[in-house]
TORVO-111552 format. One record per residue (C-alpha): chain; residue number from 0; residue in one letter; x, y, z. Coordinates in pm, 1 decimal. Last residue first. Example, Ala and Ser with C-alpha at 12.3 -4.5 7.8 and 13.67 -1.06 7.14 Angstrom:
ATOM  kette   nr  rest        xx        yy        zz
ATOM      A    1     S    1367.0    -106.0     714.0
ATOM      A    0     A    1230.0    -450.0     780.0
***
This chain:
ATOM  kette   nr  rest        xx        yy        zz
ATOM      A  104     T    -307.9    1455.9    2312.1
ATOM      A  103     E    -238.1    1203.7    2009.7
ATOM      A  102     N     132.4    1187.3    2015.5
ATOM      A  101     K     101.6     950.4    2300.6
ATOM      A  100     E     -74.9     692.0    2101.3
ATOM      A   99     C     232.8     658.2    1851.5
ATOM      A   98     K     494.6     698.6    2094.9
ATOM      A   97     R     754.6     451.2    1982.4
ATOM      A   96     V    1079.4     465.0    2182.5
ATOM      A   95     T    1366.9     573.7    1922.4
ATOM      A   94     P    1686.2     402.5    1835.5
ATOM      A   93     I    1932.3     513.2    1641.0
ATOM      A   92     G    2004.2     346.3    1304.1
ATOM      A   91     Y    2364.6     283.8    1239.0
ATOM      A   90     T    2404.2     -90.9    1288.4
ATOM      A   89     P    2012.7    -202.0    1260.5
ATOM      A   88     L    1930.3     -21.8    1023.7
ATOM      A   87     I    2225.4     -59.8     790.3
ATOM      A   86     T    2190.7    -409.0     765.1
ATOM      A   85     T    1830.2    -464.6     708.3
ATOM      A   84     F    1850.1    -167.5     488.4
ATOM      A   83     H    2118.5    -247.1     255.9
ATOM      A   82     R    1954.0    -644.0     258.2
ATOM      A   81     Y    1608.0    -526.2     136.2
ATOM      A   80     I    1769.0    -295.8    -163.9
ATOM      A   79     H    1978.1    -592.2    -299.7
ATOM      A   78     L    1690.2    -798.2    -274.0
ATOM      A   77     A    1474.8    -504.6    -487.6
ATOM      A   76     R    1764.9    -471.5    -716.5
ATOM      A   75     A    1750.5    -894.1    -812.9
ATOM      A   74     H    1353.9    -856.9    -829.6
ATOM      A   73     S    1366.4    -603.4   -1081.7
ATOM      A   72     L    1186.3    -270.7    -937.6
ATOM      A   71     G     861.0    -101.9   -1055.9
ATOM      A   70     D     773.5    -460.4   -1152.0
ATOM      A   69     W     432.1    -446.8    -942.9
ATOM      A   68     L     314.2     -62.3   -1039.3
ATOM      A   67     V      90.2      30.2    -733.3
ATOM      A   66     I    -166.7     287.9    -817.5
ATOM      A   65     S    -255.6     459.3    -511.6
ATOM      A   64     I    -551.2     658.4    -378.5
ATOM      A   63     V    -780.8     661.2    -701.1
ATOM      A   62     T   -1073.5     882.4    -608.1
ATOM      A   61     F   -1459.3     717.9    -703.5
ATOM      A   60     E   -1773.4     938.1    -745.0
ATOM      A   59     G   -1565.1    1285.9    -841.8
ATOM      A   58     E   -1690.2    1254.1   -1162.8
ATOM      A   57     C   -2022.4    1254.8   -1053.9
ATOM      A   56     V   -2306.4    1072.5    -872.1
ATOM      A   55     H   -2206.0    1148.1    -524.4
ATOM      A   54     G   -2391.5     950.2    -225.0
ATOM      A   53     K   -2116.3     735.7    -126.8
ATOM      A   52     H   -1747.4     849.4    -221.7
ATOM      A   51     H   -1549.8     526.9    -368.9
ATOM      A   50     R   -1224.3     517.1    -272.6
ATOM      A   49     Y    -994.5     334.4    -472.1
ATOM      A   48     V    -706.4      77.9    -508.6
ATOM      A   47     V    -553.2      25.8    -840.1
ATOM      A   46     C    -285.9    -250.7    -886.3
ATOM      A   45     F     -49.2    -280.3   -1182.6
ATOM      A   44     L     121.1    -530.7   -1397.5
ATOM      A   43     E     -88.6    -864.8   -1303.6
ATOM      A   42     E      51.0   -1111.2   -1562.8
ATOM      A   41     K     307.9   -1229.4   -1326.1
ATOM      A   40     D      48.5   -1384.6   -1106.8
ATOM      A   39     K    -204.6   -1294.0    -818.3
ATOM      A   38     R       0.8   -1014.6    -623.8
ATOM      A   37     R    -103.5    -979.7    -278.6
ATOM      A   36     I    -272.2    -718.5    -140.1
ATOM      A   35     I    -265.1    -753.5     270.4
ATOM      A   34     W    -522.8    -625.5     524.8
ATOM      A   33     E    -565.1    -471.1     854.5
ATOM      A   32     A    -222.3    -317.1     869.3
ATOM      A   31     T    -132.0    -182.1    1203.4
ATOM      A   30     P    -152.9     111.7    1402.8
ATOM      A   29     C      71.3     185.5    1686.4
ATOM      A   28     G     -46.5     166.7    2084.2
ATOM      A   27     E     210.7       7.2    2218.4
ATOM      A   26     A      70.6    -327.8    2215.7
ATOM      A   25     T     -45.8    -283.7    1887.9
ATOM      A   24     K    -294.9    -137.7    1712.8
ATOM      A   23     A    -545.1    -198.2    1472.7
ATOM      A   22     E    -824.4      49.0    1350.2
ATOM      A   21     I   -1166.1       6.0    1471.1
ATOM      A   20     G   -1429.5      90.6    1141.2
ATOM      A   19     C   -1261.9    -171.5     886.7
ATOM      A   18     F   -1374.7     121.8     636.7
ATOM      A   17     S   -1276.5     -52.3     271.7
ATOM      A   16     V   -1063.6      51.0      10.3
ATOM      A   15     Q   -1186.9     -59.7    -323.6
ATOM      A   14     T    -966.5    -316.0    -529.6
ATOM      A   13     V    -874.0    -267.3    -907.3
ATOM      A   12     Y    -594.3    -553.4   -1023.8
ATOM      A   11     L    -509.2    -436.2   -1387.1
ATOM      A   10     N    -304.5    -681.7   -1631.8
ATOM      A    9     Y    -655.9    -889.8   -1714.7
ATOM      A    8     L    -796.5    -581.3   -1774.3
ATOM      A    7     S    -580.4    -502.6   -2094.3
ATOM      A    6     Q    -317.7    -208.5   -2027.5
ATOM      A    5     Q    -260.4     133.6   -2165.5
ATOM      A    4     T    -232.7     267.4   -1815.1
ATOM      A    3     R    -490.4     508.3   -1895.2
ATOM      A    2     I    -724.1     324.4   -2104.0
ATOM      A    1     A    -728.6      41.5   -1874.2
ATOM      A    0     M    -790.2     252.5   -1561.1
***
């Protein structure tokens, strides 16, 4: 990944997806996050999330699931978008009943 992104290893945070067993759910049966990935400092530019396929010893042994560019948006732009959505959604959004667990049938 360092070669592909043309960055040093210090600028990359590489983490493996881990199987948690039981999916965490809210009281309504909706899935919730098990892990939160945080940026260690401003020098870290990318977060690479990958999956290891057990039993494989080939080129497809690892699959990159996600590449996050931490500074994809400036702080000011990200704050503006966040404020926009937190203002617009409660005012103009249509409330719906969450049916996550019921959709499984």
